[in-house]
C-alpha angles and dihedrals in degrees: 000000000000124000096259093052091047091053091050091050093050091047091052091050091049091052090061095070123160118259115270114266091244092059093045091049093049093048092047093051091046089054094047098046095071088051092054090043091053089049089054095047094046098040104034113000130206119302108266096232096050094127089057093040093060087068089061110088091208090058089052090046091064090065091048090053095048092046090048087058100042099047099049090042089053091051091049093047091055089050092050092050088076122087116267092006116146138191091247110121093009105069092082088075089071089064090077098085090043091055091049092048094048090051091049094049091048090051091049091051089058093059112109094215109041130146119255114282095247092050091052092047097048096037120172104291109026095140092046089052093052091048102038099051094055091046092050088047095060099085090042093049091050089050093047093050090047091053095046091051085072088066129060108245113184091197103051098171093050091045089050091051091053089047085055090055090050090052093044091050093054093042091049089051088056094043091050088070089062099036115101093192108093103167113121087221090059091048092048091052108037103024088051092050090051092048091051090052091054091044089054091049090048091051092050094048095037091055087066108031099038096050114111 
């Protein structure tokens, strides 16, 4: 093989590059979301008063909170998929859902006719919330870890934990359509607990599957 032909062969091989990790991650999550949605619809269903609930700003706030978790976590996970990337300078993005929740709880405290604090915290389905969100997260977590494997994260456990937060954020967005507990205090307590469970699972699995 002469030099010119070798160069052409190497150039052709280089043209067949793998898809960027961001595209693989997005496609994987898009494929997993309908699975989690089907799990929600079959296993739990949508709350029957949803058309009335959408008029309640605290119901709508749940979706703002979960989105404010999923989107920053997705951005951070893509950052961590690069070699030698760290969380330094990026962790502040995870403050977004906290800010929204604090604002929601402050607004709820200003209501003249609000339920007792303990009633708002415990709600009606706290244990279902803590169990359902991690279960709904499983297809999404598998998809997120699959996508991130196409990168080269040097901190696999941390990257897996952030992938867990991405999955929990999307799953919590789905679960919010079923959840009849709209208090920001309930969301801050039980949605957070569920997200931490998924983050822990993501860290445990990511430590193994994201290592290169």
